[in-house]
MDAnalysis code that builds the backbone (N, CA, C; Angstrom):
import MDAnalysis as mda
import numpy as np

u = mda.Universe.empty(639, n_residues=213, atom_resindex=np.repeat(np.arange(213), 3), trajectory=True)
u.add_TopologyAttr("name", ["N", "CA", "C"] * 213)
u.add_TopologyAttr("resid", np.arange(1, 214))
u.add_TopologyAttr("resname", ["UNK", "UNK", "UNK", "UNK", "UNK", "UNK", "UNK", "UNK", "UNK", "UNK", "UNK", "UNK", "UNK", "UNK", "UNK", "UNK", "UNK", "UNK", "UNK", "UNK", "UNK", "UNK", "UNK", "UNK", "UNK", "UNK", "UNK", "UNK", "UNK", "UNK", "UNK", "UNK", "UNK", "UNK", "UNK", "UNK", "UNK", "UNK", "UNK", "UNK", "UNK", "UNK", "UNK", "UNK", "UNK", "UNK", "UNK", "UNK", "UNK", "UNK", "UNK", "UNK", "UNK", "UNK", "UNK", "UNK", "UNK", "UNK", "UNK", "UNK", "UNK", "UNK", "UNK", "UNK", "UNK", "UNK", "UNK", "UNK", "UNK", "UNK", "UNK", "UNK", "UNK", "UNK", "UNK", "UNK", "UNK", "UNK", "UNK", "UNK", "UNK", "UNK", "UNK", "UNK", "UNK", "UNK", "UNK", "UNK", "UNK", "UNK", "UNK", "UNK", "UNK", "UNK", "UNK", "UNK", "UNK", "UNK", "UNK", "UNK", "UNK", "UNK", "UNK", "UNK", "UNK", "UNK", "UNK", "UNK", "UNK", "UNK", "UNK", "UNK", "UNK", "UNK", "UNK", "UNK", "UNK", "UNK", "UNK", "UNK", "UNK", "UNK", "UNK", "UNK", "UNK", "UNK", "UNK", "UNK", "UNK", "UNK", "UNK", "UNK", "UNK", "UNK", "UNK", "UNK", "UNK", "UNK", "UNK", "UNK", "UNK", "UNK", "UNK", "UNK", "UNK", "UNK", "UNK", "UNK", "UNK", "UNK", "UNK", "UNK", "UNK", "UNK", "UNK", "UNK", "UNK", "UNK", "UNK", "UNK", "UNK", "UNK", "UNK", "UNK", "UNK", "UNK", "UNK", "UNK", "UNK", "UNK", "UNK", "UNK", "UNK", "UNK", "UNK", "UNK", "UNK", "UNK", "UNK", "UNK", "UNK", "UNK", "UNK", "UNK", "UNK", "UNK", "UNK", "UNK", "UNK", "UNK", "UNK", "UNK", "UNK", "UNK", "UNK", "UNK", "UNK", "UNK", "UNK", "UNK", "UNK", "UNK", "UNK", "UNK", "UNK", "UNK", "UNK", "UNK", "UNK", "UNK", "UNK", "UNK", "UNK"])
u.atoms.positions = np.array([
    [178.743, 10.085, 149.508],
    [178.235, 8.747, 149.774],
    [178.392, 8.099, 151.181],
    [179.867, 8.742, 151.646],
    [179.889, 8.182, 152.963],
    [178.771, 8.622, 154.034],
    [178.330, 9.916, 153.813],
    [177.468, 10.539, 155.027],
    [175.962, 9.916, 154.874],
    [175.573, 9.520, 153.343],
    [174.557, 8.746, 153.120],
    [174.434, 7.403, 153.784],
    [175.633, 6.672, 153.514],
    [175.681, 5.132, 154.306],
    [175.665, 5.257, 155.729],
    [176.228, 6.488, 156.363],
    [176.019, 6.320, 157.903],
    [174.682, 6.758, 157.918],
    [173.984, 7.834, 157.535],
    [172.636, 8.014, 157.823],
    [171.794, 6.840, 157.513],
    [172.051, 6.219, 156.760],
    [171.088, 4.787, 156.302],
    [171.347, 3.814, 157.496],
    [172.562, 3.605, 157.978],
    [172.689, 2.792, 159.094],
    [172.020, 2.914, 160.300],
    [172.258, 4.560, 160.534],
    [171.605, 4.956, 161.667],
    [169.990, 4.796, 161.643],
    [169.490, 5.379, 160.534],
    [168.061, 4.807, 160.615],
    [167.582, 3.838, 160.452],
    [168.443, 2.625, 160.133],
    [167.830, 1.346, 160.234],
    [168.033, 0.953, 161.696],
    [169.241, 1.327, 162.582],
    [169.160, 1.094, 163.877],
    [168.223, 1.487, 164.548],
    [167.578, 2.845, 164.291],
    [166.562, 3.190, 164.851],
    [165.360, 2.375, 164.573],
    [165.148, 2.311, 163.491],
    [163.812, 1.316, 163.012],
    [163.818, -0.017, 163.638],
    [164.966, -0.657, 163.661],
    [165.018, -2.122, 164.457],
    [165.083, -1.986, 166.016],
    [165.648, -1.062, 166.378],
    [165.298, -0.846, 167.914],
    [164.039, -0.791, 168.625],
    [163.353, -0.182, 167.857],
    [161.771, -0.052, 168.344],
    [161.106, 0.894, 167.529],
    [159.635, 0.538, 167.713],
    [158.974, 1.208, 166.789],
    [158.515, 2.674, 167.644],
    [157.796, 3.710, 166.933],
    [157.551, 4.973, 167.680],
    [156.377, 4.570, 167.970],
    [155.618, 4.827, 169.292],
    [154.516, 4.635, 169.690],
    [153.541, 5.543, 168.926],
    [152.281, 4.884, 168.622],
    [151.256, 5.493, 168.337],
    [150.707, 6.355, 169.031],
    [149.988, 7.612, 168.452],
    [149.411, 8.449, 169.500],
    [148.643, 7.834, 170.397],
    [148.367, 8.431, 171.467],
    [147.982, 7.470, 172.756],
    [146.344, 7.794, 172.764],
    [145.777, 6.575, 173.215],
    [144.373, 6.806, 173.090],
    [143.830, 5.984, 174.903],
    [143.048, 6.999, 175.213],
    [142.837, 6.613, 176.996],
    [141.541, 6.205, 176.484],
    [141.398, 4.917, 177.188],
    [140.286, 4.168, 176.954],
    [140.015, 3.292, 178.586],
    [138.678, 3.614, 179.281],
    [138.491, 3.209, 180.524],
    [136.946, 2.659, 180.625],
    [136.781, 2.016, 181.696],
    [135.377, 1.897, 181.850],
    [134.889, 2.405, 183.210],
    [133.660, 3.170, 183.029],
    [133.194, 3.928, 184.243],
    [131.987, 2.808, 184.735],
    [132.396, 2.393, 185.920],
    [131.573, 1.328, 186.552],
    [130.959, 1.573, 188.038],
    [131.406, 2.467, 188.510],
    [130.948, 3.140, 189.726],
    [129.453, 3.562, 190.000],
    [128.852, 2.495, 190.205],
    [127.358, 2.929, 190.319],
    [126.696, 3.710, 191.615],
    [126.301, 4.595, 191.291],
    [125.512, 5.532, 192.496],
    [124.141, 5.659, 192.378],
    [123.357, 5.105, 191.311],
    [121.969, 5.417, 190.908],
    [121.127, 4.267, 191.365],
    [120.229, 4.035, 190.918],
    [119.355, 2.854, 191.066],
    [119.403, 1.728, 190.223],
    [119.947, 1.872, 189.022],
    [120.188, 0.362, 188.264],
    [121.646, 0.603, 187.606],
    [122.196, -0.189, 187.827],
    [123.686, -0.358, 187.310],
    [123.813, -0.408, 185.732],
    [124.724, 0.561, 185.420],
    [125.111, 0.646, 183.842],
    [126.299, 0.866, 183.738],
    [127.175, 0.089, 182.850],
    [128.617, 0.118, 182.708],
    [128.993, 1.269, 181.357],
    [129.800, 2.212, 181.520],
    [130.119, 3.032, 180.239],
    [131.585, 2.918, 179.840],
    [131.758, 2.497, 178.643],
    [133.288, 2.575, 178.233],
    [133.387, 3.841, 177.563],
    [134.570, 4.525, 177.985],
    [134.909, 6.005, 177.569],
    [136.036, 6.127, 176.990],
    [136.232, 6.316, 175.912],
    [137.735, 6.828, 175.035],
    [137.792, 8.261, 174.958],
    [138.985, 8.717, 175.167],
    [139.427, 10.162, 175.020],
    [140.817, 9.904, 174.039],
    [140.372, 10.841, 172.916],
    [141.422, 10.861, 171.842],
    [141.738, 12.180, 171.708],
    [143.355, 12.330, 171.367],
    [143.725, 13.822, 170.737],
    [143.359, 13.905, 169.239],
    [142.396, 15.216, 169.031],
    [142.364, 15.410, 167.834],
    [142.680, 16.797, 167.466],
    [144.072, 17.007, 166.986],
    [144.508, 18.419, 167.073],
    [144.274, 19.348, 168.425],
    [143.743, 20.282, 168.261],
    [143.734, 21.261, 169.389],
    [142.459, 21.021, 170.308],
    [141.535, 19.821, 169.986],
    [140.316, 19.210, 170.539],
    [140.720, 17.844, 171.127],
    [140.130, 17.372, 171.975],
    [139.742, 15.851, 172.227],
    [138.366, 15.479, 171.785],
    [138.477, 14.340, 171.418],
    [137.341, 13.544, 171.168],
    [136.787, 12.516, 172.388],
    [135.664, 12.409, 172.799],
    [134.884, 11.620, 173.285],
    [134.315, 10.687, 172.879],
    [134.220, 9.545, 173.059],
    [133.200, 8.260, 172.529],
    [132.806, 7.740, 173.943],
    [131.426, 7.661, 174.178],
    [130.882, 6.848, 174.962],
    [130.143, 5.702, 174.613],
    [130.184, 4.667, 175.315],
    [129.733, 3.310, 174.605],
    [128.950, 2.524, 175.777],
    [127.845, 2.192, 176.056],
    [127.342, 1.421, 176.965],
    [127.878, -0.173, 176.648],
    [128.250, -0.702, 177.934],
    [128.564, -2.066, 177.707],
    [127.772, -2.620, 178.722],
    [126.879, -3.659, 178.267],
    [126.073, -4.666, 179.099],
    [126.634, -5.928, 179.376],
    [128.018, -6.256, 179.033],
    [128.376, -7.471, 178.930],
    [128.444, -8.064, 180.810],
    [128.443, -6.980, 181.456],
    [128.749, -7.205, 182.849],
    [127.178, -7.222, 183.543],
    [126.571, -6.059, 183.421],
    [125.199, -5.877, 184.276],
    [124.047, -6.466, 183.521],
    [124.313, -6.561, 182.150],
    [123.189, -7.195, 181.421],
    [121.997, -6.268, 180.863],
    [122.414, -4.672, 181.291],
    [121.635, -3.569, 181.241],
    [122.050, -2.678, 179.919],
    [121.016, -2.139, 179.232],
    [121.598, -0.899, 178.299],
    [120.638, 0.329, 178.680],
    [120.972, 1.246, 178.220],
    [120.130, 2.806, 178.571],
    [120.628, 3.615, 177.324],
    [119.716, 4.684, 177.741],
    [119.817, 5.767, 176.803],
    [120.839, 6.819, 177.428],
    [121.770, 7.134, 176.895],
    [122.974, 8.072, 177.417],
    [122.318, 9.515, 177.439],
    [122.157, 10.085, 178.724],
    [121.636, 11.448, 178.790],
    [122.699, 12.649, 179.012],
    [123.426, 12.456, 179.835],
    [124.436, 13.532, 180.237],
    [125.775, 12.994, 180.526],
    [126.697, 13.796, 180.345],
    [128.288, 13.120, 180.500],
    [128.903, 14.565, 181.234],
    [129.545, 14.251, 182.413],
    [129.886, 15.180, 183.261],
    [131.650, 14.847, 183.312],
    [132.469, 15.933, 183.418],
    [133.924, 15.644, 183.613],
    [134.745, 16.739, 184.207],
    [136.076, 16.509, 184.846],
    [136.806, 17.680, 185.313],
    [137.896, 17.445, 184.631],
    [138.752, 18.698, 184.142],
    [139.988, 18.664, 183.861],
    [140.911, 19.566, 184.249],
    [142.171, 19.256, 184.287],
    [143.102, 20.139, 185.241],
    [143.397, 21.690, 184.749],
    [142.996, 21.652, 183.071],
    [143.201, 23.064, 182.869],
    [141.850, 24.002, 182.799],
    [140.847, 23.720, 183.668],
    [139.839, 24.212, 183.536],
    [139.916, 25.753, 184.137],
    [139.516, 26.775, 183.503],
    [139.408, 28.102, 184.211],
    [137.947, 28.753, 183.803],
    [137.319, 29.454, 184.695],
    [135.953, 29.882, 184.487],
    [136.203, 31.018, 183.376],
    [137.326, 31.639, 183.348],
    [137.338, 32.756, 182.407],
    [137.461, 32.219, 180.924],
    [137.268, 30.892, 180.537],
    [137.795, 30.388, 179.036],
    [136.429, 30.239, 178.623],
    [136.472, 30.204, 177.161],
    [135.000, 29.769, 176.684],
    [135.406, 28.327, 176.028],
    [134.486, 27.366, 176.550],
    [134.530, 26.135, 176.330],
    [133.530, 25.613, 175.371],
    [133.612, 24.645, 174.470],
    [132.594, 23.975, 173.575],
    [132.564, 22.595, 173.374],
    [131.373, 21.914, 173.099],
    [131.407, 20.643, 172.678],
    [130.458, 20.862, 171.326],
    [130.986, 19.725, 170.231],
    [130.232, 19.659, 169.086],
    [130.288, 18.328, 168.642],
    [128.821, 17.968, 168.430],
    [128.634, 16.377, 168.024],
    [126.955, 16.446, 167.591],
    [126.597, 15.563, 166.923],
    [125.076, 15.487, 166.197],
    [124.175, 15.232, 167.521],
    [124.754, 14.301, 168.706],
    [123.742, 14.266, 169.606],
    [123.640, 15.210, 170.967],
    [124.720, 16.313, 170.933],
    [124.415, 17.129, 171.911],
    [123.784, 18.368, 171.650],
    [123.043, 18.379, 172.928],
    [121.877, 19.350, 172.797],
    [121.962, 20.510, 173.715],
    [122.900, 20.516, 174.598],
    [123.270, 21.433, 175.736],
    [124.409, 21.256, 176.374],
    [124.891, 22.339, 177.092],
    [126.305, 22.253, 177.711],
    [126.311, 22.900, 178.987],
    [126.944, 22.723, 179.890],
    [127.039, 23.460, 181.009],
    [128.184, 23.650, 181.683],
    [128.990, 24.485, 182.599],
    [129.928, 24.458, 183.286],
    [129.880, 24.785, 184.983],
    [130.947, 24.236, 185.627],
    [130.687, 23.935, 186.832],
    [129.252, 23.669, 187.318],
    [128.836, 22.483, 187.330],
    [127.205, 21.920, 187.338],
    [127.210, 20.309, 187.641],
    [126.051, 19.879, 188.316],
    [125.636, 18.674, 188.418],
    [124.669, 18.291, 187.708],
    [123.752, 19.638, 187.163],
    [122.603, 19.382, 186.519],
    [122.406, 20.079, 185.342],
    [122.965, 19.346, 183.950],
    [122.894, 20.234, 182.940],
    [121.597, 20.273, 182.265],
    [120.416, 19.734, 182.896],
    [119.025, 20.047, 182.513],
    [118.344, 18.632, 181.653],
    [117.089, 18.763, 181.479],
    [116.630, 17.642, 180.767],
    [116.393, 16.272, 181.748],
    [116.690, 16.236, 183.064],
    [116.728, 15.124, 183.706],
    [117.838, 14.360, 183.945],
    [119.033, 15.322, 183.350],
    [120.267, 14.457, 183.072],
    [121.281, 14.435, 184.589],
    [120.576, 14.815, 185.836],
    [121.608, 15.503, 186.810],
    [122.390, 14.220, 187.373],
    [123.447, 14.531, 187.891],
    [124.296, 13.385, 188.862],
    [124.275, 13.686, 190.153],
    [123.401, 14.402, 190.895],
    [123.729, 14.510, 192.078],
    [123.550, 13.467, 193.110],
    [124.392, 13.123, 193.941],
    [124.864, 14.287, 194.930],
    [126.268, 14.557, 194.340],
    [126.746, 14.315, 193.437],
    [128.310, 14.256, 193.038],
    [128.434, 15.807, 192.232],
    [129.670, 16.216, 192.393],
    [129.910, 17.454, 191.447],
    [129.808, 18.364, 192.498],
    [129.928, 19.560, 192.044],
    [129.714, 19.922, 190.805],
    [130.878, 19.719, 189.750],
    [131.023, 19.587, 188.596],
    [131.844, 18.953, 187.676],
    [132.373, 20.346, 186.686],
    [133.514, 20.400, 186.210],
    [133.867, 21.547, 185.364],
    [133.004, 21.624, 184.048],
    [132.589, 20.656, 183.403],
    [131.790, 20.762, 182.390],
    [130.909, 19.689, 182.134],
    [129.851, 19.713, 181.534],
    [128.909, 18.969, 181.150],
    [128.372, 18.833, 179.599],
    [127.716, 17.970, 179.290],
    [127.032, 17.821, 178.032],
    [125.585, 17.220, 178.104],
    [124.712, 17.773, 177.706],
    [123.322, 16.976, 177.637],
    [123.219, 16.239, 176.418],
    [122.748, 14.976, 176.392],
    [122.610, 14.130, 175.002],
    [121.407, 13.910, 174.618],
    [121.032, 13.943, 173.401],
    [119.524, 13.933, 173.157],
    [118.498, 14.625, 173.787],
    [117.221, 13.831, 173.970],
    [116.329, 14.243, 174.642],
    [115.620, 13.336, 175.671],
    [114.802, 13.734, 176.442],
    [114.416, 12.760, 177.397],
    [113.464, 11.970, 176.822],
    [113.670, 10.443, 177.068],
    [112.940, 9.332, 176.923],
    [113.485, 8.812, 175.534],
    [112.702, 7.798, 175.226],
    [113.308, 7.197, 174.013],
    [112.476, 7.168, 172.939],
    [111.477, 7.956, 172.929],
    [110.532, 8.238, 171.943],
    [111.329, 8.773, 170.699],
    [112.134, 9.721, 170.734],
    [112.787, 10.299, 169.533],
    [114.248, 10.010, 169.380],
    [115.014, 9.392, 170.419],
    [116.482, 9.206, 170.223],
    [116.634, 8.252, 171.269],
    [117.837, 7.173, 171.329],
    [118.193, 6.193, 172.320],
    [119.388, 6.283, 171.715],
    [120.282, 7.126, 172.712],
    [121.612, 7.103, 172.424],
    [122.436, 5.783, 173.331],
    [122.969, 4.705, 172.720],
    [123.700, 3.805, 173.685],
    [125.148, 3.822, 173.203],
    [125.716, 4.718, 172.214],
    [126.914, 5.226, 171.900],
    [126.915, 6.652, 171.198],
    [127.750, 7.620, 171.779],
    [127.564, 8.871, 171.269],
    [129.274, 9.354, 171.305],
    [129.379, 10.435, 170.386],
    [130.909, 10.787, 170.150],
    [130.819, 12.400, 169.908],
    [131.661, 13.347, 170.487],
    [131.811, 14.562, 170.467],
    [133.281, 15.006, 170.446],
    [133.383, 16.142, 170.174],
    [134.487, 16.824, 170.155],
    [134.516, 17.887, 171.243],
    [135.506, 17.960, 171.987],
    [135.357, 19.116, 173.267],
    [136.687, 19.921, 173.023],
    [136.345, 21.385, 173.070],
    [137.702, 22.519, 172.733],
    [137.335, 23.770, 173.494],
    [138.515, 24.264, 173.413],
    [138.297, 25.859, 174.119],
    [138.677, 26.879, 172.919],
    [137.977, 28.028, 172.941],
    [138.054, 28.795, 171.935],
    [139.419, 29.401, 171.902],
    [140.114, 29.524, 170.939],
    [141.508, 30.388, 170.887],
    [142.726, 29.544, 171.596],
    [142.395, 28.095, 172.054],
    [143.407, 27.207, 172.762],
    [143.410, 25.935, 172.562],
    [144.032, 25.169, 173.381],
    [144.076, 23.792, 172.974],
    [143.953, 22.862, 174.421],
    [143.110, 21.899, 174.015],
    [142.713, 20.944, 175.146],
    [143.802, 19.668, 174.855],
    [144.364, 19.206, 175.916],
    [145.187, 18.111, 175.657],
    [144.414, 16.754, 176.457],
    [144.712, 15.610, 175.815],
    [144.120, 14.275, 176.484],
    [144.612, 14.487, 178.311],
    [146.026, 14.777, 178.117],
    [146.400, 14.726, 179.534],
    [145.984, 15.661, 180.439],
    [145.109, 16.693, 180.133],
    [144.247, 17.489, 181.098],
    [143.167, 16.596, 181.845],
    [142.937, 15.156, 181.555],
    [141.919, 14.495, 182.340],
    [142.362, 13.533, 183.121],
    [143.810, 13.391, 182.860],
    [144.315, 12.211, 183.842],
    [144.138, 12.287, 185.346],
    [143.722, 11.394, 186.082],
    [143.247, 11.332, 186.948],
    [142.246, 12.132, 187.924],
    [141.299, 12.532, 186.701],
    [140.083, 13.267, 187.037],
    [138.908, 12.742, 187.132],
    [137.600, 13.219, 187.549],
    [136.555, 12.537, 187.628],
    [135.760, 12.657, 186.518],
    [134.763, 11.699, 186.414],
    [133.812, 11.833, 185.351],
    [132.505, 11.307, 185.952],
    [131.090, 11.769, 185.418],
    [130.012, 10.785, 185.827],
    [129.125, 10.830, 184.356],
    [128.359, 9.690, 184.504],
    [127.357, 9.538, 183.280],
    [125.909, 9.363, 183.863],
    [124.962, 10.128, 183.501],
    [123.488, 9.906, 183.498],
    [123.095, 9.071, 182.339],
    [122.306, 8.013, 182.722],
    [121.764, 7.036, 181.699],
    [120.224, 6.930, 182.217],
    [119.510, 6.916, 181.201],
    [117.794, 6.725, 181.749],
    [117.359, 5.600, 180.756],
    [116.273, 5.233, 181.056],
    [115.607, 4.071, 180.313],
    [116.460, 3.170, 180.147],
    [116.915, 2.557, 181.417],
    [117.573, 1.511, 181.574],
    [117.158, -0.074, 181.818],
    [117.592, -1.054, 181.280],
    [116.792, -2.193, 181.697],
    [117.613, -3.320, 180.606],
    [117.544, -4.361, 180.586],
    [117.581, -5.449, 179.603],
    [117.245, -5.319, 178.403],
    [117.894, -5.622, 177.242],
    [117.446, -5.469, 176.056],
    [115.940, -6.188, 175.824],
    [114.960, -5.628, 175.205],
    [113.570, -6.099, 175.137],
    [112.639, -6.038, 176.244],
    [113.359, -5.485, 177.229],
    [112.469, -4.852, 178.395],
    [111.879, -3.794, 178.573],
    [111.033, -3.366, 179.435],
    [110.147, -2.135, 179.702],
    [111.235, -1.103, 179.734],
    [112.329, -1.231, 180.112],
    [113.394, -0.302, 180.415],
    [113.166, 0.870, 181.111],
    [112.453, 0.612, 182.441],
    [112.091, 1.591, 183.161],
    [113.219, 2.119, 184.244],
    [114.352, 1.435, 184.098],
    [115.262, 1.995, 185.187],
    [116.023, 3.309, 184.851],
    [116.677, 3.776, 185.858],
    [117.913, 5.064, 185.558],
    [119.023, 4.926, 186.494],
    [120.134, 5.263, 185.791],
    [121.349, 4.770, 185.982],
    [122.240, 6.298, 186.341],
    [123.285, 6.205, 187.195],
    [124.186, 7.432, 187.630],
    [125.547, 6.630, 187.733],
    [126.571, 6.812, 187.045],
    [127.805, 6.094, 186.838],
    [128.767, 6.834, 187.144],
    [129.960, 6.547, 187.896],
    [131.118, 7.571, 188.276],
    [132.575, 6.603, 187.737],
    [133.532, 7.526, 187.568],
    [134.681, 6.902, 187.098],
    [135.682, 7.884, 187.206],
    [136.964, 7.392, 187.175],
    [138.234, 8.260, 187.096],
    [139.129, 7.891, 186.014],
    [139.474, 8.760, 185.234],
    [140.435, 8.845, 183.965],
    [141.748, 8.182, 184.504],
    [142.216, 7.174, 184.036],
    [143.363, 6.477, 184.395],
    [144.748, 7.369, 183.933],
    [145.455, 7.152, 184.672],
    [146.973, 7.846, 184.338],
    [148.066, 7.357, 184.788],
    [149.190, 6.924, 183.978],
    [149.242, 7.504, 182.514],
    [148.603, 6.273, 181.997],
    [148.247, 6.612, 180.409],
    [147.480, 5.790, 179.700],
    [148.465, 4.522, 179.486],
    [147.816, 3.555, 178.787],
    [148.720, 2.608, 178.377],
    [149.115, 2.775, 177.303],
    [150.498, 2.731, 176.911],
    [151.297, 2.924, 175.462],
    [151.794, 1.598, 174.880],
    [151.599, 1.773, 173.675],
    [151.933, 0.413, 172.651],
    [153.745, 0.341, 173.164],
    [153.768, -1.292, 173.431],
    [155.110, -1.780, 173.859],
    [155.864, -1.354, 172.532],
    [157.308, -1.144, 172.965],
    [158.301, -1.047, 172.067],
    [158.731, -2.442, 171.332],
    [158.720, -2.331, 170.185],
    [159.282, -3.504, 169.541],
    [160.745, -4.071, 169.698],
    [161.060, -5.279, 170.349],
    [162.299, -5.439, 170.433],
    [163.087, -5.881, 169.340],
    [164.291, -5.572, 169.600],
    [165.400, -6.026, 168.520],
    [165.717, -7.254, 168.410],
    [165.214, -8.136, 167.244],
    [165.361, -9.600, 167.040],
    [166.723, -9.878, 166.952],
    [166.922, -11.164, 167.194],
    [168.383, -11.738, 166.923],
    [168.788, -11.601, 165.339],
    [167.970, -11.675, 164.537],
    [168.289, -11.595, 163.310],
    [168.485, -9.816, 162.841],
    [167.918, -9.119, 163.689],
    [168.321, -7.648, 163.132],
    [169.650, -7.378, 163.741],
    [170.224, -8.051, 164.916],
    [171.475, -7.939, 165.399],
    [172.560, -8.394, 164.302],
    [172.537, -9.478, 163.830],
    [173.288, -10.167, 162.813],
    [173.161, -9.157, 161.595],
    [172.049, -8.420, 161.145],
    [172.128, -7.589, 159.933],
    [172.667, -6.390, 160.329],
    [172.690, -5.765, 161.788],
    [173.485, -4.812, 161.677],
    [174.984, -5.208, 161.815],
    [175.164, -6.167, 162.302],
    [176.807, -6.405, 162.607],
    [177.157, -6.548, 160.977],
    [176.406, -7.062, 160.049],
    [177.002, -7.337, 158.583],
    [177.232, -6.047, 157.857],
    [176.309, -5.034, 158.373],
    [176.167, -3.696, 157.448],
    [177.297, -2.667, 158.078],
    [177.526, -2.934, 159.427],
    [178.883, -2.505, 160.035],
    [180.198, -3.110, 159.375],
    [180.202, -4.181, 159.281],
    [181.527, -4.697, 158.669],
    [181.713, -4.239, 157.193],
    [180.649, -4.337, 156.424],
    [180.669, -3.607, 154.980],
    [181.175, -2.390, 154.960],
    [180.424, -1.526, 155.755],
    [181.002, -0.009, 155.745],
    [182.518, -0.097, 156.305],
    [182.991, -0.809, 157.083],
    [184.380, -0.536, 157.408],
    [185.281, -1.047, 156.209],
    [184.811, -2.368, 155.571],
    [185.427, -2.603, 154.360],
    [185.501, -1.603, 153.271],
    [184.333, -1.025, 153.153],
    [184.230, 0.229, 151.737],
    [185.323, 1.201, 152.307],
    [185.253, 1.541, 153.645],
    [186.251, 2.676, 153.934],
    [187.678, 2.505, 153.715],
    [188.144, 1.110, 153.823],
    [189.317, 0.642, 153.645],
    [189.763, 0.387, 152.203],
    [188.827, 0.096, 151.452],
    [189.229, 0.173, 150.016],
    [189.211, 1.595, 149.524],
    [188.602, 2.618, 149.843],
    [188.801, 4.177, 149.496],
    [189.964, 4.516, 149.876],
    [190.519, 4.061, 151.217],
    [191.876, 4.419, 151.510],
    [192.778, 4.078, 150.689],
])
């Protein structure tokens, strides 16, 4: 029972001193417009086992524009031409490596080439109009880490750009850099009540040991 009591107190101290941070989620906005019409895209990167999940969302709050996501390009530190990379998602229609033009009118010239690219949907908004898309990215027989993307460049090609309800005849190329390090959840500080509780527990344990002696 002595060991159980000591372990319980130690566990309580650890719990009160601070919470364990949740798994990191890197979120940033690509807003460096180098195309015709400005579009901002919120990009989230999340670790999912041996893969990472990308989620791209058009944000019209600053520019007033929406658009059809057509292609996404990115660099990552672990890239090797000898490896086999893949992207899986309902909206992904093609992929490419070391490219600035994955096809279908989705180029981001003059930037790049980028390590990897995905084509999203089809040209025009007759059959699809992706303003948000999510997909998994991985490497065959290996692991891709969220940290592989820190400080690396990305670019997004968006077509059918314009204000909601308009003809949306514009086109956009937007760049950005993945932030590093990502923001982490703050540690929970030990409250004053927690200090008093720890003091009381410590005193109780001392008294218990004296009675046993």
